[in-house]
PDB file of N, CA, C and O in Angstrom:
ATOM      1  N   MET A   1       0.852  -1.181   0.000  1.00  0.00           N
ATOM      2  CA  MET A   1       0.000   0.000   0.000  1.00  0.00           C
ATOM      3  C   MET A   1       0.890   1.234   0.000  1.00  0.00           C
ATOM      4  O   MET A   1       1.894   1.277   0.711  1.00  0.00           O
ATOM      5  N   ALA A   2       0.538   2.207  -0.769  1.00  0.00           N
ATOM      6  CA  ALA A   2       1.325   3.425  -0.883  1.00  0.00           C
ATOM      7  C   ALA A   2       1.265   4.229   0.405  1.00  0.00           C
ATOM      8  O   ALA A   2       0.241   4.282   1.086  1.00  0.00           O
ATOM      9  N   GLU A   3       2.390   4.851   0.717  1.00  0.00           N
ATOM     10  CA  GLU A   3       2.489   5.676   1.929  1.00  0.00           C
ATOM     11  C   GLU A   3       1.455   6.795   1.919  1.00  0.00           C
ATOM     12  O   GLU A   3       0.838   7.082   2.945  1.00  0.00           O
ATOM     13  N   ASN A   4       1.263   7.431   0.757  1.00  0.00           N
ATOM     14  CA  ASN A   4       0.283   8.517   0.666  1.00  0.00           C
ATOM     15  C   ASN A   4      -1.127   8.033   0.939  1.00  0.00           C
ATOM     16  O   ASN A   4      -1.918   8.740   1.565  1.00  0.00           O
ATOM     17  N   ASP A   5      -1.452   6.825   0.471  1.00  0.00           N
ATOM     18  CA  ASP A   5      -2.778   6.271   0.706  1.00  0.00           C
ATOM     19  C   ASP A   5      -3.008   6.049   2.204  1.00  0.00           C
ATOM     20  O   ASP A   5      -4.081   6.354   2.725  1.00  0.00           O
ATOM     21  N   LEU A   6      -2.000   5.521   2.885  1.00  0.00           N
ATOM     22  CA  LEU A   6      -2.109   5.312   4.328  1.00  0.00           C
ATOM     23  C   LEU A   6      -2.279   6.644   5.049  1.00  0.00           C
ATOM     24  O   LEU A   6      -3.122   6.776   5.937  1.00  0.00           O
ATOM     25  N   ASN A   7      -1.477   7.623   4.664  1.00  0.00           N
ATOM     26  CA  ASN A   7      -1.586   8.937   5.300  1.00  0.00           C
ATOM     27  C   ASN A   7      -2.941   9.583   5.039  1.00  0.00           C
ATOM     28  O   ASN A   7      -3.506  10.224   5.925  1.00  0.00           O
ATOM     29  N   THR A   8      -3.453   9.419   3.851  1.00  0.00           N
ATOM     30  CA  THR A   8      -4.772   9.968   3.522  1.00  0.00           C
ATOM     31  C   THR A   8      -5.852   9.306   4.368  1.00  0.00           C
ATOM     32  O   THR A   8      -6.718   9.981   4.925  1.00  0.00           O
ATOM     33  N   ARG A   9      -5.794   7.970   4.461  1.00  0.00           N
ATOM     34  CA  ARG A   9      -6.783   7.251   5.282  1.00  0.00           C
ATOM     35  C   ARG A   9      -6.657   7.629   6.757  1.00  0.00           C
ATOM     36  O   ARG A   9      -7.661   7.742   7.460  1.00  0.00           O
ATOM     37  N   PHE A  10      -5.424   7.824   7.225  1.00  0.00           N
ATOM     38  CA  PHE A  10      -5.193   8.213   8.616  1.00  0.00           C
ATOM     39  C   PHE A  10      -5.780   9.599   8.890  1.00  0.00           C
ATOM     40  O   PHE A  10      -6.478   9.796   9.885  1.00  0.00           O
ATOM     41  N   LEU A  11      -5.497  10.545   8.015  1.00  0.00           N
ATOM     42  CA  LEU A  11      -6.021  11.904   8.199  1.00  0.00           C
ATOM     43  C   LEU A  11      -7.547  11.930   8.126  1.00  0.00           C
ATOM     44  O   LEU A  11      -8.199  12.681   8.852  1.00  0.00           O
ATOM     45  N   ASP A  12      -8.105  11.110   7.252  1.00  0.00           N
ATOM     46  CA  ASP A  12      -9.557  10.997   7.155  1.00  0.00           C
ATOM     47  C   ASP A  12     -10.141  10.436   8.454  1.00  0.00           C
ATOM     48  O   ASP A  12     -11.147  10.935   8.957  1.00  0.00           O
ATOM     49  N   ALA A  13      -9.502   9.399   8.986  1.00  0.00           N
ATOM     50  CA  ALA A  13      -9.962   8.809  10.251  1.00  0.00           C
ATOM     51  C   ALA A  13      -9.844   9.829  11.385  1.00  0.00           C
ATOM     52  O   ALA A  13     -10.732   9.921  12.233  1.00  0.00           O
ATOM     53  N   PHE A  14      -8.756  10.590  11.401  1.00  0.00           N
ATOM     54  CA  PHE A  14      -8.583  11.614  12.434  1.00  0.00           C
ATOM     55  C   PHE A  14      -9.693  12.669  12.345  1.00  0.00           C
ATOM     56  O   PHE A  14     -10.256  13.077  13.360  1.00  0.00           O
ATOM     57  N   GLU A  15      -9.992  13.095  11.139  1.00  0.00           N
ATOM     58  CA  GLU A  15     -11.046  14.093  10.954  1.00  0.00           C
ATOM     59  C   GLU A  15     -12.404  13.561  11.420  1.00  0.00           C
ATOM     60  O   GLU A  15     -13.161  14.263  12.090  1.00  0.00           O
ATOM     61  N   ARG A  16     -12.698  12.314  11.057  1.00  0.00           N
ATOM     62  CA  ARG A  16     -13.969  11.710  11.485  1.00  0.00           C
ATOM     63  C   ARG A  16     -14.014  11.536  13.000  1.00  0.00           C
ATOM     64  O   ARG A  16     -15.059  11.741  13.618  1.00  0.00           O
ATOM     65  N   ALA A  17     -12.885  11.160  13.599  1.00  0.00           N
ATOM     66  CA  ALA A  17     -12.823  11.007  15.060  1.00  0.00           C
ATOM     67  C   ALA A  17     -13.010  12.351  15.747  1.00  0.00           C
ATOM     68  O   ALA A  17     -13.654  12.431  16.793  1.00  0.00           O
ATOM     69  N   SER A  18     -12.459  13.390  15.173  1.00  0.00           N
ATOM     70  CA  SER A  18     -12.574  14.734  15.754  1.00  0.00           C
ATOM     71  C   SER A  18     -14.011  15.229  15.758  1.00  0.00           C
ATOM     72  O   SER A  18     -14.385  16.067  16.578  1.00  0.00           O
ATOM     73  N   ASN A  19     -14.809  14.711  14.844  1.00  0.00           N
ATOM     74  CA  ASN A  19     -16.210  15.134  14.742  1.00  0.00           C
ATOM     75  C   ASN A  19     -17.178  14.229  15.499  1.00  0.00           C
ATOM     76  O   ASN A  19     -18.389  14.446  15.469  1.00  0.00           O
ATOM     77  N   MET A  20     -16.643  13.219  16.175  1.00  0.00           N
ATOM     78  CA  MET A  20     -17.507  12.316  16.936  1.00  0.00           C
ATOM     79  C   MET A  20     -18.102  13.052  18.139  1.00  0.00           C
ATOM     80  O   MET A  20     -17.414  13.821  18.810  1.00  0.00           O
ATOM     81  N   THR A  21     -19.362  12.812  18.395  1.00  0.00           N
ATOM     82  CA  THR A  21     -20.016  13.441  19.538  1.00  0.00           C
ATOM     83  C   THR A  21     -20.291  12.448  20.659  1.00  0.00           C
ATOM     84  O   THR A  21     -20.632  12.836  21.776  1.00  0.00           O
ATOM     85  N   GLU A  22     -20.141  11.171  20.353  1.00  0.00           N
ATOM     86  CA  GLU A  22     -20.382  10.113  21.336  1.00  0.00           C
ATOM     87  C   GLU A  22     -19.286  10.117  22.406  1.00  0.00           C
ATOM     88  O   GLU A  22     -18.106  10.275  22.091  1.00  0.00           O
ATOM     89  N   THR A  23     -19.679   9.944  23.659  1.00  0.00           N
ATOM     90  CA  THR A  23     -18.713   9.810  24.738  1.00  0.00           C
ATOM     91  C   THR A  23     -18.219   8.370  24.770  1.00  0.00           C
ATOM     92  O   THR A  23     -19.013   7.430  24.822  1.00  0.00           O
ATOM     93  N   LEU A  24     -16.909   8.209  24.739  1.00  0.00           N
ATOM     94  CA  LEU A  24     -16.316   6.878  24.692  1.00  0.00           C
ATOM     95  C   LEU A  24     -15.772   6.484  26.059  1.00  0.00           C
ATOM     96  O   LEU A  24     -15.419   7.351  26.858  1.00  0.00           O
ATOM     97  N   PRO A  25     -15.702   5.192  26.332  1.00  0.00           N
ATOM     98  CA  PRO A  25     -15.122   4.737  27.598  1.00  0.00           C
ATOM     99  C   PRO A  25     -13.644   5.145  27.676  1.00  0.00           C
ATOM    100  O   PRO A  25     -12.974   5.242  26.648  1.00  0.00           O
ATOM    101  N   PRO A  26     -13.140   5.383  28.881  1.00  0.00           N
ATOM    102  CA  PRO A  26     -11.750   5.831  29.047  1.00  0.00           C
ATOM    103  C   PRO A  26     -10.717   4.897  28.423  1.00  0.00           C
ATOM    104  O   PRO A  26      -9.717   5.374  27.886  1.00  0.00           O
ATOM    105  N   ASP A  27     -10.927   3.578  28.476  1.00  0.00           N
ATOM    106  CA  ASP A  27      -9.934   2.663  27.901  1.00  0.00           C
ATOM    107  C   ASP A  27      -9.848   2.803  26.385  1.00  0.00           C
ATOM    108  O   ASP A  27      -8.767   2.671  25.811  1.00  0.00           O
ATOM    109  N   ILE A  28     -10.970   3.068  25.737  1.00  0.00           N
ATOM    110  CA  ILE A  28     -10.976   3.278  24.289  1.00  0.00           C
ATOM    111  C   ILE A  28     -10.296   4.609  23.961  1.00  0.00           C
ATOM    112  O   ILE A  28      -9.509   4.694  23.019  1.00  0.00           O
ATOM    113  N   MET A  29     -10.601   5.628  24.732  1.00  0.00           N
ATOM    114  CA  MET A  29      -9.966   6.932  24.515  1.00  0.00           C
ATOM    115  C   MET A  29      -8.448   6.835  24.663  1.00  0.00           C
ATOM    116  O   MET A  29      -7.711   7.432  23.878  1.00  0.00           O
ATOM    117  N   LEU A  30      -7.979   6.092  25.657  1.00  0.00           N
ATOM    118  CA  LEU A  30      -6.536   5.930  25.855  1.00  0.00           C
ATOM    119  C   LEU A  30      -5.902   5.181  24.686  1.00  0.00           C
ATOM    120  O   LEU A  30      -4.803   5.525  24.251  1.00  0.00           O
ATOM    121  N   ARG A  31      -6.585   4.167  24.181  1.00  0.00           N
ATOM    122  CA  ARG A  31      -6.058   3.411  23.048  1.00  0.00           C
ATOM    123  C   ARG A  31      -5.969   4.297  21.806  1.00  0.00           C
ATOM    124  O   ARG A  31      -4.971   4.269  21.085  1.00  0.00           O
ATOM    125  N   ILE A  32      -7.013   5.078  21.564  1.00  0.00           N
ATOM    126  CA  ILE A  32      -7.008   6.004  20.429  1.00  0.00           C
ATOM    127  C   ILE A  32      -5.868   7.007  20.576  1.00  0.00           C
ATOM    128  O   ILE A  32      -5.141   7.275  19.620  1.00  0.00           O
ATOM    129  N   TYR A  33      -5.718   7.559  21.775  1.00  0.00           N
ATOM    130  CA  TYR A  33      -4.647   8.521  22.039  1.00  0.00           C
ATOM    131  C   TYR A  33      -3.283   7.902  21.764  1.00  0.00           C
ATOM    132  O   TYR A  33      -2.450   8.502  21.085  1.00  0.00           O
ATOM    133  N   ALA A  34      -3.055   6.707  22.290  1.00  0.00           N
ATOM    134  CA  ALA A  34      -1.757   6.049  22.156  1.00  0.00           C
ATOM    135  C   ALA A  34      -1.422   5.788  20.690  1.00  0.00           C
ATOM    136  O   ALA A  34      -0.305   6.072  20.255  1.00  0.00           O
ATOM    137  N   TYR A  35      -2.367   5.256  19.926  1.00  0.00           N
ATOM    138  CA  TYR A  35      -2.103   4.994  18.516  1.00  0.00           C
ATOM    139  C   TYR A  35      -1.868   6.295  17.748  1.00  0.00           C
ATOM    140  O   TYR A  35      -1.019   6.347  16.857  1.00  0.00           O
ATOM    141  N   TYR A  36      -2.611   7.329  18.088  1.00  0.00           N
ATOM    142  CA  TYR A  36      -2.411   8.621  17.418  1.00  0.00           C
ATOM    143  C   TYR A  36      -1.008   9.160  17.694  1.00  0.00           C
ATOM    144  O   TYR A  36      -0.307   9.585  16.775  1.00  0.00           O
ATOM    145  N   LYS A  37      -0.604   9.139  18.965  1.00  0.00           N
ATOM    146  CA  LYS A  37       0.715   9.655  19.327  1.00  0.00           C
ATOM    147  C   LYS A  37       1.828   8.836  18.683  1.00  0.00           C
ATOM    148  O   LYS A  37       2.803   9.398  18.184  1.00  0.00           O
ATOM    149  N   GLN A  38       1.690   7.519  18.691  1.00  0.00           N
ATOM    150  CA  GLN A  38       2.707   6.663  18.070  1.00  0.00           C
ATOM    151  C   GLN A  38       2.761   6.926  16.566  1.00  0.00           C
ATOM    152  O   GLN A  38       3.842   6.962  15.978  1.00  0.00           O
ATOM    153  N   ALA A  39       1.603   7.106  15.951  1.00  0.00           N
ATOM    154  CA  ALA A  39       1.542   7.347  14.508  1.00  0.00           C
ATOM    155  C   ALA A  39       2.147   8.692  14.131  1.00  0.00           C
ATOM    156  O   ALA A  39       2.774   8.812  13.078  1.00  0.00           O
ATOM    157  N   THR A  40       1.969   9.691  14.963  1.00  0.00           N
ATOM    158  CA  THR A  40       2.419  11.043  14.607  1.00  0.00           C
ATOM    159  C   THR A  40       3.774  11.426  15.183  1.00  0.00           C
ATOM    160  O   THR A  40       4.457  12.287  14.628  1.00  0.00           O
ATOM    161  N   HIS A  41       4.177  10.796  16.292  1.00  0.00           N
ATOM    162  CA  HIS A  41       5.432  11.176  16.951  1.00  0.00           C
ATOM    163  C   HIS A  41       6.444  10.046  17.051  1.00  0.00           C
ATOM    164  O   HIS A  41       7.611  10.293  17.357  1.00  0.00           O
ATOM    165  N   GLY A  42       6.025   8.820  16.802  1.00  0.00           N
ATOM    166  CA  GLY A  42       6.935   7.694  16.951  1.00  0.00           C
ATOM    167  C   GLY A  42       7.066   7.295  18.408  1.00  0.00           C
ATOM    168  O   GLY A  42       6.254   7.682  19.249  1.00  0.00           O
ATOM    169  N   THR A  43       8.096   6.516  18.695  1.00  0.00           N
ATOM    170  CA  THR A  43       8.288   5.971  20.029  1.00  0.00           C
ATOM    171  C   THR A  43       8.486   7.076  21.058  1.00  0.00           C
ATOM    172  O   THR A  43       9.238   8.026  20.843  1.00  0.00           O
ATOM    173  N   ILE A  44       7.798   6.926  22.168  1.00  0.00           N
ATOM    174  CA  ILE A  44       7.848   7.914  23.235  1.00  0.00           C
ATOM    175  C   ILE A  44       9.218   7.907  23.911  1.00  0.00           C
ATOM    176  O   ILE A  44       9.828   6.856  24.108  1.00  0.00           O
ATOM    177  N   GLY A  45       9.676   9.081  24.253  1.00  0.00           N
ATOM    178  CA  GLY A  45      10.893   9.204  25.036  1.00  0.00           C
ATOM    179  C   GLY A  45      10.523   9.364  26.498  1.00  0.00           C
ATOM    180  O   GLY A  45       9.343   9.461  26.836  1.00  0.00           O
ATOM    181  N   TYR A  46      11.510   9.391  27.356  1.00  0.00           N
ATOM    182  CA  TYR A  46      11.242   9.565  28.782  1.00  0.00           C
ATOM    183  C   TYR A  46      10.662  10.941  29.008  1.00  0.00           C
ATOM    184  O   TYR A  46      11.131  11.924  28.433  1.00  0.00           O
ATOM    185  N   LYS A  47       9.646  11.014  29.842  1.00  0.00           N
ATOM    186  CA  LYS A  47       8.978  12.279  30.118  1.00  0.00           C
ATOM    187  C   LYS A  47       8.731  12.380  31.619  1.00  0.00           C
ATOM    188  O   LYS A  47       8.087  11.507  32.202  1.00  0.00           O
ATOM    189  N   GLN A  48       9.227  13.414  32.235  1.00  0.00           N
ATOM    190  CA  GLN A  48       9.022  13.631  33.662  1.00  0.00           C
ATOM    191  C   GLN A  48       7.604  14.145  33.891  1.00  0.00           C
ATOM    192  O   GLN A  48       7.189  15.138  33.295  1.00  0.00           O
ATOM    193  N   LEU A  49       6.874  13.463  34.754  1.00  0.00           N
ATOM    194  CA  LEU A  49       5.501  13.857  35.045  1.00  0.00           C
ATOM    195  C   LEU A  49       5.392  14.386  36.463  1.00  0.00           C
ATOM    196  O   LEU A  49       6.113  13.956  37.364  1.00  0.00           O
ATOM    197  N   SER A  50       4.504  15.301  36.639  1.00  0.00           N
ATOM    198  CA  SER A  50       4.190  15.793  37.972  1.00  0.00           C
ATOM    199  C   SER A  50       3.518  14.675  38.758  1.00  0.00           C
ATOM    200  O   SER A  50       2.783  13.871  38.185  1.00  0.00           O
ATOM    201  N   GLU A  51       3.756  14.618  40.034  1.00  0.00           N
ATOM    202  CA  GLU A  51       3.129  13.583  40.868  1.00  0.00           C
ATOM    203  C   GLU A  51       1.609  13.687  40.857  1.00  0.00           C
ATOM    204  O   GLU A  51       0.918  12.686  41.044  1.00  0.00           O
ATOM    205  N   ASN A  52       1.090  14.875  40.641  1.00  0.00           N
ATOM    206  CA  ASN A  52      -0.354  15.095  40.676  1.00  0.00           C
ATOM    207  C   ASN A  52      -1.001  15.000  39.301  1.00  0.00           C
ATOM    208  O   ASN A  52      -2.183  15.309  39.153  1.00  0.00           O
ATOM    209  N   ASP A  53      -0.259  14.586  38.319  1.00  0.00           N
ATOM    210  CA  ASP A  53      -0.771  14.565  36.961  1.00  0.00           C
ATOM    211  C   ASP A  53      -1.175  13.149  36.550  1.00  0.00           C
ATOM    212  O   ASP A  53      -0.573  12.559  35.652  1.00  0.00           O
ATOM    213  N   LEU A  54      -2.183  12.619  37.204  1.00  0.00           N
ATOM    214  CA  LEU A  54      -2.621  11.243  36.985  1.00  0.00           C
ATOM    215  C   LEU A  54      -3.115  11.006  35.561  1.00  0.00           C
ATOM    216  O   LEU A  54      -2.825   9.969  34.965  1.00  0.00           O
ATOM    217  N   ARG A  55      -3.852  11.958  35.023  1.00  0.00           N
ATOM    218  CA  ARG A  55      -4.397  11.811  33.669  1.00  0.00           C
ATOM    219  C   ARG A  55      -3.265  11.639  32.657  1.00  0.00           C
ATOM    220  O   ARG A  55      -3.319  10.739  31.818  1.00  0.00           O
ATOM    221  N   ASN A  56      -2.249  12.484  32.727  1.00  0.00           N
ATOM    222  CA  ASN A  56      -1.133  12.370  31.792  1.00  0.00           C
ATOM    223  C   ASN A  56      -0.330  11.097  32.024  1.00  0.00           C
ATOM    224  O   ASN A  56       0.246  10.549  31.085  1.00  0.00           O
ATOM    225  N   ALA A  57      -0.287  10.625  33.261  1.00  0.00           N
ATOM    226  CA  ALA A  57       0.404   9.373  33.553  1.00  0.00           C
ATOM    227  C   ALA A  57      -0.291   8.208  32.843  1.00  0.00           C
ATOM    228  O   ALA A  57       0.380   7.338  32.288  1.00  0.00           O
ATOM    229  N   PHE A  58      -1.610   8.181  32.852  1.00  0.00           N
ATOM    230  CA  PHE A  58      -2.358   7.139  32.142  1.00  0.00           C
ATOM    231  C   PHE A  58      -2.123   7.233  30.637  1.00  0.00           C
ATOM    232  O   PHE A  58      -1.945   6.215  29.968  1.00  0.00           O
ATOM    233  N   LYS A  59      -2.123   8.449  30.110  1.00  0.00           N
ATOM    234  CA  LYS A  59      -1.900   8.647  28.685  1.00  0.00           C
ATOM    235  C   LYS A  59      -0.497   8.198  28.285  1.00  0.00           C
ATOM    236  O   LYS A  59      -0.317   7.521  27.272  1.00  0.00           O
ATOM    237  N   THR A  60       0.490   8.579  29.086  1.00  0.00           N
ATOM    238  CA  THR A  60       1.869   8.183  28.799  1.00  0.00           C
ATOM    239  C   THR A  60       2.031   6.670  28.878  1.00  0.00           C
ATOM    240  O   THR A  60       2.710   6.073  28.042  1.00  0.00           O
ATOM    241  N   ASN A  61       1.414   6.053  29.872  1.00  0.00           N
ATOM    242  CA  ASN A  61       1.481   4.602  30.015  1.00  0.00           C
ATOM    243  C   ASN A  61       0.859   3.900  28.807  1.00  0.00           C
ATOM    244  O   ASN A  61       1.414   2.922  28.306  1.00  0.00           O
ATOM    245  N   ALA A  62      -0.279   4.388  28.341  1.00  0.00           N
ATOM    246  CA  ALA A  62      -0.938   3.797  27.173  1.00  0.00           C
ATOM    247  C   ALA A  62      -0.029   3.887  25.949  1.00  0.00           C
ATOM    248  O   ALA A  62       0.062   2.939  25.169  1.00  0.00           O
ATOM    249  N   TRP A  63       0.634   5.011  25.784  1.00  0.00           N
ATOM    250  CA  TRP A  63       1.530   5.206  24.647  1.00  0.00           C
ATOM    251  C   TRP A  63       2.741   4.281  24.767  1.00  0.00           C
ATOM    252  O   TRP A  63       3.165   3.673  23.784  1.00  0.00           O
ATOM    253  N   MET A  64       3.289   4.181  25.963  1.00  0.00           N
ATOM    254  CA  MET A  64       4.456   3.323  26.170  1.00  0.00           C
ATOM    255  C   MET A  64       4.143   1.859  25.868  1.00  0.00           C
ATOM    256  O   MET A  64       4.998   1.129  25.366  1.00  0.00           O
ATOM    257  N   GLN A  65       2.925   1.435  26.171  1.00  0.00           N
ATOM    258  CA  GLN A  65       2.544   0.046  25.953  1.00  0.00           C
ATOM    259  C   GLN A  65       2.541  -0.358  24.480  1.00  0.00           C
ATOM    260  O   GLN A  65       2.695  -1.536  24.158  1.00  0.00           O
ATOM    261  N   ILE A  66       2.368   0.606  23.594  1.00  0.00           N
ATOM    262  CA  ILE A  66       2.351   0.269  22.170  1.00  0.00           C
ATOM    263  C   ILE A  66       3.564   0.848  21.435  1.00  0.00           C
ATOM    264  O   ILE A  66       3.587   0.863  20.205  1.00  0.00           O
ATOM    265  N   SER A  67       4.551   1.315  22.163  1.00  0.00           N
ATOM    266  CA  SER A  67       5.701   1.976  21.542  1.00  0.00           C
ATOM    267  C   SER A  67       6.579   1.031  20.722  1.00  0.00           C
ATOM    268  O   SER A  67       7.477   1.489  20.016  1.00  0.00           O
ATOM    269  N   HIS A  68       6.337  -0.265  20.801  1.00  0.00           N
ATOM    270  CA  HIS A  68       7.119  -1.232  20.032  1.00  0.00           C
ATOM    271  C   HIS A  68       6.655  -1.356  18.576  1.00  0.00           C
ATOM    272  O   HIS A  68       7.343  -1.971  17.762  1.00  0.00           O
ATOM    273  N   ILE A  69       5.498  -0.777  18.243  1.00  0.00           N
ATOM    274  CA  ILE A  69       5.008  -0.889  16.868  1.00  0.00           C
ATOM    275  C   ILE A  69       5.479   0.319  16.053  1.00  0.00           C
ATOM    276  O   ILE A  69       5.818   1.366  16.606  1.00  0.00           O
ATOM    277  N   SER A  70       5.493   0.152  14.742  1.00  0.00           N
ATOM    278  CA  SER A  70       5.938   1.231  13.857  1.00  0.00           C
ATOM    279  C   SER A  70       4.853   2.307  13.735  1.00  0.00           C
ATOM    280  O   SER A  70       3.701   2.102  14.120  1.00  0.00           O
ATOM    281  N   GLN A  71       5.251   3.439  13.196  1.00  0.00           N
ATOM    282  CA  GLN A  71       4.285   4.511  12.983  1.00  0.00           C
ATOM    283  C   GLN A  71       3.212   4.086  11.984  1.00  0.00           C
ATOM    284  O   GLN A  71       2.041   4.427  12.154  1.00  0.00           O
ATOM    285  N   ASP A  72       3.597   3.345  10.947  1.00  0.00           N
ATOM    286  CA  ASP A  72       2.599   2.877   9.977  1.00  0.00           C
ATOM    287  C   ASP A  72       1.625   1.886  10.612  1.00  0.00           C
ATOM    288  O   ASP A  72       0.426   1.933  10.336  1.00  0.00           O
ATOM    289  N   GLU A  73       2.132   0.990  11.459  1.00  0.00           N
ATOM    290  CA  GLU A  73       1.242   0.053  12.152  1.00  0.00           C
ATOM    291  C   GLU A  73       0.275   0.808  13.061  1.00  0.00           C
ATOM    292  O   GLU A  73      -0.902   0.461  13.154  1.00  0.00           O
ATOM    293  N   ALA A  74       0.778   1.832  13.724  1.00  0.00           N
ATOM    294  CA  ALA A  74      -0.075   2.637  14.605  1.00  0.00           C
ATOM    295  C   ALA A  74      -1.161   3.344  13.805  1.00  0.00           C
ATOM    296  O   ALA A  74      -2.301   3.447  14.258  1.00  0.00           O
ATOM    297  N   LYS A  75      -0.813   3.830  12.624  1.00  0.00           N
ATOM    298  CA  LYS A  75      -1.821   4.465  11.762  1.00  0.00           C
ATOM    299  C   LYS A  75      -2.906   3.465  11.382  1.00  0.00           C
ATOM    300  O   LYS A  75      -4.095   3.785  11.416  1.00  0.00           O
ATOM    301  N   GLU A  76      -2.492   2.258  11.021  1.00  0.00           N
ATOM    302  CA  GLU A  76      -3.463   1.220  10.651  1.00  0.00           C
ATOM    303  C   GLU A  76      -4.378   0.886  11.827  1.00  0.00           C
ATOM    304  O   GLU A  76      -5.591   0.769  11.655  1.00  0.00           O
ATOM    305  N   LYS A  77      -3.805   0.731  13.019  1.00  0.00           N
ATOM    306  CA  LYS A  77      -4.600   0.416  14.216  1.00  0.00           C
ATOM    307  C   LYS A  77      -5.561   1.558  14.538  1.00  0.00           C
ATOM    308  O   LYS A  77      -6.713   1.316  14.898  1.00  0.00           O
ATOM    309  N   TYR A  78      -5.098   2.787  14.410  1.00  0.00           N
ATOM    310  CA  TYR A  78      -5.940   3.960  14.658  1.00  0.00           C
ATOM    311  C   TYR A  78      -7.132   3.947  13.696  1.00  0.00           C
ATOM    312  O   TYR A  78      -8.277   4.139  14.106  1.00  0.00           O
ATOM    313  N   ILE A  79      -6.846   3.720  12.424  1.00  0.00           N
ATOM    314  CA  ILE A  79      -7.909   3.678  11.409  1.00  0.00           C
ATOM    315  C   ILE A  79      -8.912   2.575  11.732  1.00  0.00           C
ATOM    316  O   ILE A  79     -10.120   2.792  11.638  1.00  0.00           O
ATOM    317  N   GLU A  80      -8.425   1.402  12.111  1.00  0.00           N
ATOM    318  CA  GLU A  80      -9.305   0.281  12.462  1.00  0.00           C
ATOM    319  C   GLU A  80     -10.230   0.627  13.619  1.00  0.00           C
ATOM    320  O   GLU A  80     -11.429   0.355  13.562  1.00  0.00           O
ATOM    321  N   ILE A  81      -9.676   1.228  14.666  1.00  0.00           N
ATOM    322  CA  ILE A  81     -10.501   1.573  15.834  1.00  0.00           C
ATOM    323  C   ILE A  81     -11.570   2.581  15.460  1.00  0.00           C
ATOM    324  O   ILE A  81     -12.740   2.405  15.801  1.00  0.00           O
ATOM    325  N   ILE A  82     -11.180   3.628  14.766  1.00  0.00           N
ATOM    326  CA  ILE A  82     -12.150   4.669  14.392  1.00  0.00           C
ATOM    327  C   ILE A  82     -13.229   4.076  13.496  1.00  0.00           C
ATOM    328  O   ILE A  82     -14.415   4.338  13.697  1.00  0.00           O
ATOM    329  N   ASN A  83     -12.831   3.285  12.515  1.00  0.00           N
ATOM    330  CA  ASN A  83     -13.828   2.663  11.632  1.00  0.00           C
ATOM    331  C   ASN A  83     -14.785   1.759  12.397  1.00  0.00           C
ATOM    332  O   ASN A  83     -15.985   1.743  12.120  1.00  0.00           O
ATOM    333  N   SER A  84     -14.253   1.000  13.366  1.00  0.00           N
ATOM    334  CA  SER A  84     -15.126   0.102  14.133  1.00  0.00           C
ATOM    335  C   SER A  84     -16.092   0.894  15.005  1.00  0.00           C
ATOM    336  O   SER A  84     -17.234   0.477  15.199  1.00  0.00           O
ATOM    337  N   LEU A  85     -15.654   2.015  15.526  1.00  0.00           N
ATOM    338  CA  LEU A  85     -16.542   2.849  16.353  1.00  0.00           C
ATOM    339  C   LEU A  85     -17.642   3.497  15.525  1.00  0.00           C
ATOM    340  O   LEU A  85     -18.770   3.655  15.993  1.00  0.00           O
ATOM    341  N   LEU A  86     -17.314   3.867  14.307  1.00  0.00           N
ATOM    342  CA  LEU A  86     -18.284   4.558  13.478  1.00  0.00           C
ATOM    343  C   LEU A  86     -19.256   3.629  12.775  1.00  0.00           C
ATOM    344  O   LEU A  86     -20.275   4.077  12.250  1.00  0.00           O
ATOM    345  N   THR A  87     -18.950   2.332  12.759  1.00  0.00           N
ATOM    346  CA  THR A  87     -19.867   1.389  12.111  1.00  0.00           C
ATOM    347  C   THR A  87     -20.820   0.749  13.111  1.00  0.00           C
ATOM    348  O   THR A  87     -21.669  -0.055  12.726  1.00  0.00           O
ATOM    349  N   LYS A  88     -20.693   1.092  14.375  1.00  0.00           N
ATOM    350  CA  LYS A  88     -21.584   0.518  15.392  1.00  0.00           C
ATOM    351  C   LYS A  88     -22.932   1.177  15.373  1.00  0.00           C
ATOM    352  O   LYS A  88     -23.806   0.819  16.162  1.00  0.00           O
TER     353      LYS A  88
END
């Protein structure tokens, strides 16, 4: 599959996700966040968190858990999740 095609599908999925009005469970939101960050930024580096920043700690942990996959794989996973949510 061409890189441009993947990027186009990813951007389309991001746009559709941005327009979603449904409230999603926190675990799904974290998974979407992690795949998006991996797809757009690559593997996470060490990040110092405030002790009181629990929300960011969960987000960072979710990203770290999938940091072993490539950016293209993360784009594919992101697209799959968004498509599955929108077809329900």
